[in-house]
C-alpha positions in Angstrom: -22.6 -65.3 92.9 -19.7 -67.3 93.0 -21.3 -70.0 94.1 -24.3 -68.7 91.4 -22.0 -69.1 88.5 -20.3 -72.9 90.3 -23.9 -74.2 90.8 -24.8 -73.3 86.8 -21.7 -75.0 86.2 -21.9 -78.3 87.8 -25.5 -77.8 86.0 -24.4 -77.6 81.8 -21.6 -80.4 82.7 -24.3 -82.1 84.1 -26.8 -81.5 81.5 -23.9 -82.5 78.6 -23.3 -85.7 81.3 -27.2 -86.5 80.3 -27.3 -85.7 76.5 -24.0 -87.7 76.2 -25.2 -90.6 77.4 -28.7 -90.7 75.9 -27.1 -90.2 73.1 -24.9 -93.6 73.7 -28.1 -95.0 74.2 -29.9 -94.4 71.4 -27.1 -95.0 68.9 -26.9 -98.6 71.2 -30.4 -99.1 70.0 -29.4 -98.5 66.6 -27.3 -101.2 65.9 -29.1 -104.2 66.5 -27.4 -107.3 66.7 -27.7 -110.3 64.1 -28.7 -113.6 66.3 -27.1 -116.3 64.7 -28.4 -120.0 65.0 -25.9 -123.2 64.5 -28.4 -125.1 62.7 -26.7 -127.9 59.9 -22.9 -129.3 59.8 -20.9 -127.4 58.1 -20.2 -128.6 54.1 -17.4 -126.6 53.5 -17.5 -128.4 49.9 -21.0 -127.7 48.6 -21.2 -125.7 45.3 -24.2 -124.0 47.1 -22.2 -122.0 49.6 -24.8 -120.3 51.1 -28.5 -117.8 50.1 -30.0 -114.4 50.8 -33.3 -114.8 52.1 -35.2 -110.9 52.5 -37.8 -110.3 54.9 -40.1 -107.9 53.5 -41.8 -106.9 56.3 -45.3 -105.5 56.9 -46.2 -102.2 54.6 -45.1 -99.1 57.2 -43.5 -101.1 60.1 -40.1 -99.8 59.0 -39.0 -103.7 58.9 -38.1 -104.9 56.2 -34.5 -107.7 57.3 -32.6 -110.1 55.5 -31.1 -113.4 57.0 -28.7 -115.8 55.1 -27.6 -119.0 55.5 -24.2 -119.8 55.5 -23.7 -124.3 54.3 -19.8 -123.9 54.9 -20.6 -123.0 58.6 -23.8 -124.3 59.4 -25.2 -121.4 60.7 -27.8 -119.8 60.0 -27.6 -116.0 60.2 -31.3 -113.4 61.1 -31.1 -110.0 60.8 -28.0 -109.5 59.4 -27.7 -105.5 57.9 -28.0 -103.6 60.9 -24.6 -105.1 61.9 -23.2 -105.0 58.9 -24.5 -101.5 58.4 -25.0 -100.0 62.5 -24.7 -96.2 60.6 -28.1 -96.8 58.6 -30.6 -95.9 60.9 -33.4 -96.7 59.5 -32.2 -100.8 58.6 -32.7 -101.9 55.4 -36.4 -100.5 55.0 -40.4 -100.7 54.6 -41.2 -104.2 52.4 -38.7 -104.9 50.5 -40.0 -107.0 47.3 -36.9 -108.7 45.9 -33.5 -109.5 45.0 -30.6 -110.5 43.0 -27.0 -111.0 43.0 -24.9 -109.9 39.9 -21.5 -109.7 39.2 -19.7 -108.9 43.3 -23.0 -107.0 44.6 -26.7 -107.7 45.6 -29.8 -105.0 45.2 -32.5 -105.6 47.5 -35.8 -103.9 46.1 -37.4 -101.3 48.3 -40.8 -100.7 48.5 -42.8 -98.8 49.7 -38.5 -96.9 50.4 -38.7 -95.8 47.1 -35.9 -97.8 47.1 -33.1 -100.5 46.0 -29.9 -101.0 48.5 -26.8 -102.2 46.6 -24.5 -103.8 49.1 -21.4 -106.3 48.6 -22.6 -109.6 47.4 -20.2 -110.5 50.4 -19.9 -109.5 53.0 -23.1 -107.6 52.7 -22.3 -104.4 53.6 -23.9 -101.1 52.1 -22.3 -99.6 49.0 -25.0 -96.9 47.6 -28.5 -96.4 47.1 -30.9 -95.6 44.2 -33.5 -94.1 44.1 -36.5 -95.4 42.4 -41.2 -94.5 43.2 -42.8 -97.8 43.6 -40.0 -100.0 42.8 -40.8 -103.3 42.2 -38.9 -106.2 40.5 -35.3 -106.3 39.6 -33.1 -108.6 36.8 -29.6 -108.2 34.5 -28.1 -108.9 31.6 -25.2 -107.6 29.7 -24.5 -105.7 32.8 -27.5 -104.1 33.7 -30.2 -104.2 36.0 -33.0 -103.6 34.9 -36.2 -102.6 37.4 -40.1 -102.6 37.0 -41.1 -98.8 38.7 -44.9 -99.1 40.1 -44.8 -95.3 39.9 -47.7 -93.3 41.7 -48.6 -93.5 45.4 -49.9 -96.3 46.7 -52.8 -98.6 45.9 -54.2 -94.8 44.2 -56.9 -96.2 40.9 -55.4 -93.1 39.0 -51.7 -94.3 39.5 -50.1 -93.4 35.8 -48.6 -96.4 34.1 -45.5 -97.9 35.3 -42.0 -98.0 34.5 -39.3 -100.1 33.5 -35.5 -98.7 34.6 -32.7 -99.7 33.4 -29.5 -99.4 35.5 -25.8 -99.5 34.5 -24.7 -101.8 38.0 -20.8 -100.1 37.3 -21.8 -96.9 38.0 -25.2 -97.7 39.5 -27.0 -95.2 37.9 -29.6 -94.9 35.9 -29.6 -94.7 31.8 -33.5 -95.1 30.5 -36.5 -95.5 32.1 -39.7 -97.0 29.5 -43.3 -97.0 30.5 -44.9 -100.0 29.8 -48.4 -100.7 31.5 -50.0 -100.6 34.8 -48.2 -101.7 38.0 -46.1 -103.8 36.6 -44.3 -106.9 38.1 -42.2 -109.4 37.5 -40.0 -109.5 34.7 -37.8 -112.8 32.6 -35.5 -112.4 29.5 -35.2 -114.3 26.7 -32.5 -113.5 24.1 -32.3 -109.4 23.8 -36.3 -109.6 25.2 -37.5 -108.3 28.3 -40.5 -109.7 29.1 -42.8 -107.9 31.9 -46.2 -108.9 33.5 -48.1 -105.9 33.4 -51.1 -106.0 36.9 -53.5 -103.8 37.1 -53.7 -103.7 41.1 -53.7 -101.4 41.8 -58.1 -100.4 40.3 -59.4 -103.8 41.0 -62.3 -103.0 38.9 -60.3 -102.7 35.5 -57.1 -105.2 35.6 -54.2 -104.7 33.4 -53.9 -108.3 31.1 -50.7 -107.8 29.4 -47.6 -109.0 29.0 -45.1 -105.5 27.5 -41.9 -106.8 25.4 -39.1 -104.5 25.3 -35.7 -104.4 22.8 -32.8 -104.4 24.4 -30.7 -103.4 21.8 -33.0 -100.4 21.3 -34.7 -100.1 24.8 -37.9 -99.5 22.9 -41.2 -101.1 23.3 -42.4 -102.7 20.6 -45.7 -104.5 21.5 -47.9 -106.0 23.8 -49.3 -109.3 24.6 -52.8 -110.2 25.9 -52.9 -112.7 28.2 -55.5 -112.5 31.7 -56.1 -109.6 34.3 -53.9 -109.4 36.9 -50.5 -111.0 35.8 -47.9 -111.5 38.8 -44.9 -114.3 38.2 -43.0 -114.2 34.9 -39.9 -117.5 34.5 -38.5 -118.2 31.5 -37.3 -122.2 31.1 -34.2 -123.1 28.0 -36.8 -123.9 25.9 -37.7 -120.3 24.7 -40.9 -120.6 26.6 -42.2 -117.8 29.3 -44.4 -118.7 32.5 -46.9 -115.4 33.6 -50.0 -116.6 35.7 -52.7 -114.2 36.7 -54.4 -114.0 40.1 -58.4 -113.5 38.6 -60.0 -111.1 40.7 -60.0 -113.4 43.4 -64.3 -113.8 43.0 -65.2 -116.0 40.1 -62.3 -115.8 37.4 -59.4 -118.1 38.7 -55.6 -117.7 39.0 -54.0 -119.6 35.2 -50.2 -120.8 34.2 -49.7 -119.5 30.5 -46.8 -120.3 28.2 -45.5 -118.3 26.1 -43.8 -119.2 23.1 -40.7 -115.9 23.0 -40.3 -116.7 19.0 -43.7 -116.3 18.2 -44.7 -113.7 21.1 -47.6 -115.9 21.0 -49.6 -117.8 23.9 -48.9 -121.6 23.4 -51.2 -123.1 26.4 -52.3 -122.7 29.7 -52.8 -124.7 33.0 -56.0 -124.1 35.3 -54.1 -123.9 38.5 -53.2 -121.4 41.1 -49.4 -120.4 41.3 -48.8 -118.1 43.5 -45.1 -118.3 42.9 -42.7 -120.3 41.0 -39.6 -121.4 40.0 -37.9 -123.2 37.1 -35.0 -125.5 38.1 -33.9 -127.9 34.3 -36.8 -129.5 33.0 -39.3 -128.7 36.2 -41.2 -125.9 37.6 -42.0 -125.8 41.0 -45.1 -124.4 42.2 -47.5 -123.4 45.1 -50.9 -121.6 45.2 -52.1 -119.3 47.9 -55.0 -118.0 45.7 -57.6 -116.0 47.7 -61.0 -116.0 47.9 -63.6 -113.3 48.3 -66.1 -114.8 49.0 -65.1 -117.5 51.5 -62.1 -115.2 52.7 -60.0 -117.3 52.9 -56.2 -118.5 51.3 -56.7 -121.9 49.0 -53.3 -123.6 49.3 -51.9 -126.2 46.3 -48.7 -127.0 46.1 -47.1 -128.7 42.9 -45.0 -129.6 40.3 -44.4 -128.9 36.5 -42.2 -130.4 33.4 -41.7 -127.2 30.9 -39.8 -129.6 28.9 -43.0 -131.6 27.6 -45.9 -128.6 29.1 -47.5 -131.2 31.9 -48.4 -131.3 34.8 -46.7 -134.2 37.1 -48.1 -136.5 39.9 -46.1 -135.9 42.4 -45.8 -132.5 44.2 -42.4 -131.2 46.1 -44.1 -131.9 49.9 -44.8 -135.4 50.2 -44.7 -135.7 53.9 -47.2 -134.1 54.9 -45.4 -130.8 56.5 -47.8 -128.4 53.9 -50.0 -128.6 56.6 -47.9 -126.8 59.1 -47.4 -123.8 56.3 -50.1 -121.6 57.1 -49.1 -118.8 53.7 -46.2 -120.1 51.7 -44.8 -117.1 50.7 -41.6 -117.6 49.0 -39.3 -120.7 47.1 -35.8 -121.8 45.9 -33.9 -124.5 44.5 -30.6 -125.6 45.0 -29.9 -126.1 41.0 -27.5 -129.2 42.8 -28.7 -130.8 45.1 -32.3 -130.2 44.4 -33.2 -129.2 47.5 -36.4 -127.4 47.7 -36.9 -124.2 50.5 -39.8 -122.9 50.8 -41.1 -120.0 53.3 -44.4 -119.8 55.3 -45.0 -115.9 55.8 -47.8 -117.4 59.4 -49.6 -114.2 59.9 -47.7 -111.6 58.3 -46.7 -109.9 61.2 -44.8 -112.4 63.9 -41.3 -114.3 62.1 -42.1 -117.0 59.5 -40.5 -120.5 59.1 -38.1 -120.9 56.7 -37.9 -125.2 55.5 -35.9 -127.1 53.6 -37.0 -130.3 52.1 -35.3 -133.5 50.0 -35.7 -134.3 46.1 -37.8 -137.3 48.0 -40.1 -134.2 49.5 -39.3 -135.1 53.3 -38.5 -131.9 55.6 -35.0 -132.2 56.4 -34.7 -129.1 58.4 -36.4 -126.1 59.9 -35.8 -122.2 60.7 -37.5 -119.4 62.4 -37.3 -116.3 60.2 -37.8 -112.2 60.5 -42.1 -111.2 59.5 -42.7 -112.5 55.5 -39.8 -114.8 54.2 -40.3 -114.1 50.4 -37.5 -113.6 48.7 -34.0 -115.2 47.7 -30.6 -115.1 46.3 -28.3 -117.7 45.8 -24.8 -118.5 46.5 -22.7 -121.1 44.8 -19.3 -121.4 44.3 
């Protein structure tokens, strides 16, 4: 009998020990260490101290990740979120769709995970999660964050109209929301008006065609501007205009850029060019097109520059050395407002690590580095 009890105690101890070891292993597996690449000489006096790069990660694979390019040390830090926030066992989440810095906080919109991750902009330490169903993009004004959200389930054609959610950046609480069009995308603020592009992307035979205009003083929808089908990007220049892109229908209606005068809320001109993404710096809009065709089953790629003051497409391009031939799918773009260097990402095949390229103002590649899967969205950190 004593022998049985002794054996039982021994078995329980071994079971406890095994569980402890397995538990420790699980914890070890949860903390994925960041990878560091010594990329450049340290530049501690540079105005652009660094930037965050959000990698979307493929849908349903929970592979969204966060990189940081630190110019003060010259080190590229890959996949930093897990090491900084080891308690978050699911990592950053599923499909990170946008990022922005406002004040001391970094905001990452995680689309399929239905949340906005709020972190300390200096350390990357998680502060709080804000729950929003199917969020897409974020912008800021006067202590408020504004988030566009599809609502409804992903890909469902009869999904409800989307909304813009107003969040207080101090309390990090949702204050209000207002209905806009179907599947709202990017937003831009000019004065006290917020412009949001509605895509209607869940119903390809019945795309939305409108830019919704919200008065931020009253947080009311004041009008919808008819533009074109399947709208996506919205960027504001310093002259009171916004540049809105239409993705077309991937068949016989091609991508275009429309210019809206925010004083009159009327379309003043348009450009018959493909623009999947753009960034406006001073008087120049840098854009690339990766227009998909259902006819050919291929992307048509292009790169260009547009003078927003003169509203004229320029002859030169921001890549001049042939590097564009190496880029499979341009997916993100940013500009250093001081040096005028252009940063472009390559999404590759969407399921493997991408590449980040840096180009001089003359269009020559200065350096490149491997990123996470589908590198897409930048948040610049200036002094």
